[in-house]
N, C-alpha and C positions, 0 to 999 in steps of 0.2 A: 364542513370537511376542516378539520383544527389546523389552523396555521404553523407549520414548522418556525420553531424558532432556532435560530444562529447560536451555537454553542458561544459564552462567551468567550473572552481572551483570557488565558490564564496564566496568573503572575504570580509565582509560588516562591516562596523562601525568600525573606527580608536577607540572609546570610548571604545565599549565591541566588539571586534573581535572574531568571528568565521566565521568558514570556514564548507562549503557545500562540501563532499566529495562522492564516490561511498565506497558502504559498503567494508568492508575489515573480511576474516575471522576472524582477531584478535579483531574482534567487537563483537563476539558472547556474548561472556560474561557480559560484559558492557550495550549489547542491552538488553538483557532479562532483567538486572538487573534492567534497565530505565523502560521497560514495564509493571514488576511487579509492581513496584513503583507505576507507573500512573493506572494502570488499575485494578491490585489486583492479589490477586491468584485465581479465579475465571477464569480469561480472556479467558483461554483456552476451557469456556465452551460456548462463547457467539457465536450466531447466524454467523456471517463474520469470525469465525475461520473455520466453514465446509469448507469454499471455500479456504481456505488455507493449510488444515492439506496434508500431503503426496507430496505437489506439492512446487517447488522452486520458489521466486518470477520472473517477467518477466526480462529478460535481459538487463543488463544494469540501471534499474529502482530500486534498493534499495539504498538509501542513509543515511551517517549518519554525524552528525553533532558536530564540534569539538570543543570546547573550552578551550583553557588553558590548552591542551595537555589532554583533559576529555570529553566522549564522553557525549553531553548531550541535542541530539536529532536523532531523527531515523523515515526512512517513508519508507515502501516498495509497490509498486503492482504488482497486480498478474493477468494474465488471468483467464478469463472466458469466458461464453458463455452466454451472457444476451437474453434468450428466442430466439438463433438461430443467435443473431449478437457477432461478436468478440469486447469484451470492456476488460477494465480493470477493476479493484477494489482495490480503494485506502487505505490503512492501514496496520497495525493500524501506525498511526501519534501519537509521542508521544515528550514532551520537559521536562526537567526535571525541578524542581520547583522553584528551583533556579535562573534559565533563560528566565522564563516566560515572564518578561517585554524587552526582547530585541530583539524581530520581529524576533524570530528563526523561530515559528511555520509557521509564513506567507511568509518567505523568503523558506523553504522547500518544502514549498505547490508549490509555484510561480516556485520553480528550479524542483520538480519533474513533474508539467505538462509539462513545456518547453520540458523537456526529452523525456516525452512521446510523444508528439505532432513532437518532432525533429525525432524520430524513427518511425513516420507514424500512430501512433495508431490513432482509430478513434472516442475514449469516456473512458471516466472515471468514475467509479459509486462509492460509497460509502454510509455508513450508518452513519448520524452527525446530527447536528444541522444546521438546515435550515439557520437561522439569520446569523452565522457564516460564512458556507462556500458561501453563496451569492454573499461574495467582489470578489471570484473566479471566479465565472459563476455558480456555481450548482445552480441546482433547480429539484423540483419534476415533471416538465414537459414532462420527457420524460420517467417516471417510474411507471405509474400509473398502465399499465398494468403487471408489474413484479411481482417478489416475490423472499423471498428469503429460503434456506432451516430449518426453526427455525422461532421461534416467532421475529417480530420488526415491529417497530412503520412505518405504513407508510408515515407520513407527514417527517421523517427522512432519509428515502431511495432516494438520488437525485444520480442526474446524468450531466454530461459536457460533450457537444459535440465536440470535438477538430476537425472533420472534419463536415460540415453539411450534417443532414440525416442518421450520423453514426446510430442511434437508431431509425430511421423509421419504424416500423410495428414491434420491439419487444414486444415481448409478452410470456408471461411464467415464468418459474422458472430458475434462474439466477445460474449457475451451474460453479465449476471449469473445467477449460481446460487445466491448466499450465501441464507442466513436471514433473516428480518427481526431487527433489537433486539428484545431480550426485553418491553420497555416496550411496543412497537409489536404484540406478537403479544399481551398481554393487555389492550389496549385495545379498548372495544365498538366494532363498527363505525359506529355511529351517530357518537360520539364522533369516531374516526380521520375521518370525511367532513366534521365541521363544523369541526376543527381545519384541515384540508387545504384548506379553504373561507379560513379566516383568512388562512392562511400565503401563499395564491397570490397 
C-alpha cells in the first residue's frame, strides 16, 4: 500500500503572501467570526448545515488561510453517504472580504481537492454557483438523482469525481456519515442533553 503524503503548506505570491495550512484549535474563534461575516447570523439554518451538525470534519481536510498573522480563509470537508456512495461535502468556504482579489478562494479549493484526492476519497459534493465551481471540474451531471435534507436549488447541487465512477448509481438522500467531534464522544450523555437544552 502506498503511503499518502500530506500536501505541502502552500505559500502563494510574494506581493500578497498567504499560507494555507491545516486548521488548528486556536483558529476556532476567528473562523466562526469569518463565517458569520460571510454568511450571516442565519448560516446555521442552511440545508447543508444538517450534514455538518454534530460531526467532525474529515480527517486532515480542514484548512485555514493566514495572511499577515490573521485568519482570512477557511474550508472544511465532511464525510457523507451520497445515496449509498461514500463521498465528501465541501463547505463552507469563506474568504475575508478584504482579501477576495488575491486568489485565496481558488487556491484554497485547489489545495483542499488535492488533499482529498491524496487521501483516497472518490468524490466531492457541494452546493454552490455552477459557473464559479465549473473551473474546478464540478458539474450537476452526477447529482441528478441525489437530494439534500432540506430545501435546495437543483442546479446548485454539484459534484466532482476524484476517481472515475465514484458516484455511478448514486441515488437518494445525501446523509451525514462522519464521526462526532472528540469532545462530544467523551461527554456523558446526561451532560450532553443538558447542553443541548440550553443551546436550543
